[in-house]
C-alpha positions, 0 to 999 in steps of 0.5 A: 521261197527256195527249195533245196532239191538235191543235185547230182555232180555231173562234172567236177573241177576241183581246181576252180572249185566248180561243178556242173549238177543235175537237178531233176533233169536241169543242169547248172554250173555251181560253186563248191567253194563252201564245201570242205570235204572231198567231192566226186562225180555222183555225189549229191549236194544242196544248192542255194543261189549258185552255191553248194551249201551241203553234201548229202549221203545217197540215201538222204538224197534219194529219199528227198528226190522221191518226196519231190517226185511225188509232189511234182506228180500231184502238181499241174504241168504249169506249176511244176515248170514254174519251180525251175524258172 
């Protein structure tokens, strides 16, 4: 199962079409090749297997992140950690 959790762009390399994103505190390097619209630091993306697949509005991202935070707060620590490994 794959969860698409909104990820915020922390660093952006437009030339190489790469970005570093923060997903609930976990940072990772991803490709932005599939996103045609302009991107900026602070934008939110959905990521699948290392590729940005969609850009979200801030309101969509925050609503989704709030739902994930509520879900995580109801999970055991072990189960919550398993989502990111």
